[in-house]
C-alpha positions as CSV (number, residue, x, y, z in Angstrom):
1,X,118.9,72.5,105.8
2,X,115.6,73.0,103.8
3,X,114.0,70.0,105.5
4,X,115.1,71.3,108.9
5,X,113.6,74.7,108.2
6,X,110.4,73.1,107.1
7,X,110.3,71.0,110.2
8,X,110.8,74.1,112.5
9,X,108.0,75.9,110.6
10,X,105.7,73.0,110.8
11,X,106.1,72.7,114.5
12,X,106.2,76.3,115.6
13,X,103.6,78.0,113.4
14,X,100.5,75.8,114.2
15,X,100.5,77.0,117.9
16,X,100.6,80.6,117.0
17,X,98.3,80.4,114.0
18,X,95.7,78.5,116.0
19,X,95.6,81.4,118.5
20,X,95.3,83.9,115.7
21,X,92.5,81.9,114.2
22,X,90.6,81.7,117.5
23,X,90.8,85.5,117.9
24,X,89.8,86.2,114.3
25,X,86.9,83.8,114.4
26,X,85.5,85.8,117.4
27,X,85.1,88.8,115.0
28,X,83.2,87.0,112.3
29,X,79.6,87.8,113.2
30,X,80.4,91.2,114.7
31,X,82.0,92.1,111.4
32,X,79.0,90.9,109.5
33,X,76.6,92.9,111.7
34,X,78.9,96.0,111.5
35,X,79.0,95.7,107.7
36,X,75.2,95.9,107.6
37,X,74.9,98.7,110.1
38,X,77.4,101.0,108.3
39,X,75.8,100.4,104.9
40,X,73.9,103.7,105.2
41,X,77.2,105.5,105.8
42,X,78.6,104.1,102.6
43,X,75.5,105.2,100.7
44,X,76.0,108.7,102.1
45,X,79.7,108.8,101.2
46,X,78.9,107.6,97.7
47,X,76.3,110.4,97.4
48,X,78.9,113.0,98.5
49,X,81.4,111.4,96.0
50,X,79.0,112.0,93.1
51,X,79.2,115.7,93.8
52,X,83.0,115.6,93.4
53,X,82.7,114.2,89.9
54,X,82.1,117.6,88.4
55,X,85.4,118.8,89.9
56,X,87.3,116.1,88.0
57,X,85.4,115.7,84.8
58,X,88.3,114.2,82.7
59,X,89.3,111.6,85.3
60,X,85.7,110.7,85.9
61,X,85.2,110.2,82.2
62,X,88.3,107.9,82.0
63,X,87.0,105.9,84.9
64,X,83.6,105.5,83.2
65,X,85.4,104.5,80.0
66,X,87.2,101.8,81.9
67,X,83.9,100.5,83.3
68,X,82.4,100.6,79.8
69,X,85.4,98.7,78.3
70,X,84.9,95.9,80.8
71,X,81.2,95.7,80.1
72,X,81.9,95.4,76.4
73,X,84.6,92.7,77.1
74,X,82.2,90.8,79.4
75,X,79.8,90.4,76.4
76,X,82.4,88.6,74.3
77,X,83.2,84.9,74.2
78,X,86.5,85.6,76.0
79,X,84.6,86.3,79.2
80,X,83.1,82.8,79.2
81,X,86.4,81.1,78.2
82,X,88.6,78.8,80.3
83,X,91.2,81.6,80.4
84,X,88.8,84.0,82.2
85,X,88.0,81.3,84.8
86,X,91.7,80.6,85.3
87,X,92.4,84.3,85.9
88,X,89.6,84.5,88.5
89,X,91.0,81.4,90.2
90,X,94.6,82.7,90.1
91,X,93.5,86.0,91.7
92,X,91.6,84.1,94.4
93,X,94.5,81.8,95.2
94,X,97.0,84.7,95.2
95,X,95.0,86.7,97.7
96,X,94.6,83.6,99.9
97,X,98.3,82.8,99.7
98,X,99.2,86.3,100.9
99,X,96.7,86.2,103.8
100,X,97.8,82.7,104.7
101,X,101.5,83.8,105.1
102,X,100.4,87.0,106.9
103,X,98.5,84.9,109.5
104,X,101.3,82.3,109.8
105,X,99.7,79.6,107.8
106,X,102.4,78.5,105.4
107,X,101.1,77.3,102.0
108,X,102.1,73.7,101.6
109,X,100.2,72.8,98.4
110,X,99.5,74.8,95.3
111,X,98.1,72.7,92.5
112,X,95.8,73.0,89.5
113,X,93.0,70.7,88.5
114,X,91.2,70.5,85.2
115,X,87.8,70.5,87.0
116,X,88.4,72.5,90.2
117,X,91.0,75.0,89.0
118,X,94.0,76.1,91.1
119,X,93.8,75.4,94.8
120,X,95.8,76.6,97.8
121,X,96.3,74.5,100.8
122,X,97.8,75.8,104.0
123,X,98.8,74.4,107.4
124,X,95.9,74.6,109.9
125,X,92.2,75.2,109.4
126,X,92.4,79.0,108.7
127,X,89.9,81.7,109.6
128,X,87.1,83.6,108.0
129,X,89.3,86.5,106.8
130,X,91.5,84.1,104.9
131,X,88.4,82.6,103.3
132,X,86.6,85.8,102.6
133,X,89.5,88.0,101.5
134,X,89.4,87.0,97.7
135,X,85.7,88.2,97.7
136,X,86.3,91.7,99.0
137,X,90.0,92.5,98.4
138,X,90.4,93.8,94.8
139,X,93.8,92.2,94.2
140,X,93.6,92.3,90.4
141,X,92.6,96.0,90.5
142,X,95.6,96.8,92.7
143,X,98.0,94.8,90.4
144,X,96.6,96.5,87.3
145,X,97.0,99.9,88.9
146,X,100.6,99.2,89.8
147,X,101.3,98.3,86.2
148,X,99.6,101.4,85.0
149,X,101.9,103.6,87.0
150,X,104.3,103.7,84.0
151,X,101.6,105.5,82.0
152,X,99.9,108.9,82.5
153,X,97.4,109.8,85.2
154,X,94.2,109.5,83.2
155,X,95.1,106.0,82.1
156,X,95.3,105.1,85.8
157,X,91.6,106.1,86.1
158,X,90.7,103.9,83.1
159,X,92.5,100.9,84.6
160,X,90.8,101.4,88.0
161,X,87.4,101.6,86.4
162,X,88.1,98.4,84.4
163,X,89.7,96.7,87.5
164,X,86.9,97.4,90.0
165,X,84.3,96.3,87.4
166,X,86.2,93.0,87.0
167,X,86.4,92.5,90.7
168,X,82.7,93.0,91.4
169,X,81.8,90.8,88.5
170,X,84.2,88.0,89.6
171,X,82.9,88.2,93.1
172,X,79.3,88.0,92.0
173,X,79.9,85.0,89.7
174,X,81.8,83.1,92.4
175,X,79.2,83.7,95.0
176,X,76.4,82.8,92.6
177,X,77.9,79.5,91.6
178,X,79.3,78.8,95.0
179,X,82.9,77.9,96.1
180,X,84.3,75.9,99.0
181,X,85.1,79.2,100.7
182,X,81.6,80.6,100.5
183,X,80.1,77.3,101.7
184,X,82.4,77.4,104.7
185,X,81.5,81.0,105.4
186,X,77.8,80.3,105.1
187,X,75.2,82.1,103.0
188,X,73.9,84.3,105.8
189,X,77.4,85.7,106.5
190,X,78.1,86.2,102.8
191,X,74.9,88.1,102.3
192,X,75.5,90.3,105.3
193,X,79.2,91.0,104.8
194,X,80.2,90.8,101.2
195,X,77.8,93.2,99.4
196,X,78.2,96.0,102.0
197,X,82.0,95.6,102.1
198,X,82.4,95.6,98.3
199,X,80.2,98.7,98.0
200,X,82.6,100.4,100.4
201,X,85.7,99.1,98.5
202,X,84.2,100.2,95.2
203,X,83.7,103.7,96.6
204,X,87.3,103.9,97.8
205,X,88.6,102.8,94.4
206,X,86.3,105.3,92.6
207,X,87.5,108.1,95.0
208,X,91.1,107.1,94.4
209,X,90.6,107.4,90.7
210,X,89.5,111.0,91.0
211,X,92.3,112.4,93.1
212,X,94.4,109.7,94.7
213,X,94.8,109.3,98.4
214,X,93.4,112.7,99.1
215,X,90.0,111.7,97.7
216,X,90.1,108.4,99.5
217,X,90.6,110.4,102.7
218,X,87.7,112.6,101.8
219,X,85.5,109.5,101.1
220,X,86.3,108.1,104.5
221,X,85.8,111.5,106.2
222,X,82.3,111.6,104.6
223,X,81.8,108.0,105.5
224,X,82.1,109.0,109.1
225,X,80.2,112.2,108.6
226,X,76.8,111.0,109.9
227,X,78.1,109.5,113.2
228,X,80.4,112.5,113.6
229,X,77.5,114.9,113.2
230,X,75.5,112.8,115.7
231,X,78.2,112.8,118.4
232,X,78.8,116.5,117.8
233,X,75.1,117.1,118.4
234,X,75.1,115.0,121.6
235,X,78.2,116.9,122.8
236,X,76.6,120.3,122.1
237,X,73.4,119.2,123.9
238,X,75.4,118.0,126.9
239,X,77.3,121.3,127.1
240,X,74.1,123.2,126.7
241,X,72.4,121.4,129.6
242,X,75.4,121.6,131.8
243,X,75.3,125.4,131.7
């Protein structure tokens, strides 16, 4: 029964997954260009977010403490240990496994090597989102936050500060030393897409630490503030000239 199910999956999924990959690949460079174009919007949203810090002083302090704790931990020998590398590799492979299943690429091999670390292999070639996801999706931050839900609210903020600091550091290290994913994506794409996207992700996490989903919504509202103001101005001018 298991072999029959595997045979059905092996035969049916490649056709669908190939179509998904072709559609997704068409969005690769538009996504990179868009990430660069909206970077000023993210800077503006961050600037507005800094003004909200004074409204949530304790939560902001706990978030900063979480960032500080990671900075202190990063200066110890533990940060350069094999365990730290294994954690980074595990997070990367977990993220890719979830995206692979979501895009109908069943994971067929999950193995660990002393020299290359854990590796995920899926049916089909895959697409740029599957390759890039570990470098902008803060999986460890999300998991740490879920675990922290059993504690009080301010501890959530500390965990989020620690988690997003880990995420940004892990992404920086992997991109600096290079991985098979970044090589397939290409340096130009990585430089265009990953810094801008992670800056946005960090802003969303910081906003969430202050006041949950409400602050995230405010961050996104401010993120769209400049284009919204521009289109409102065009609309007012059009109405004025039509009179």
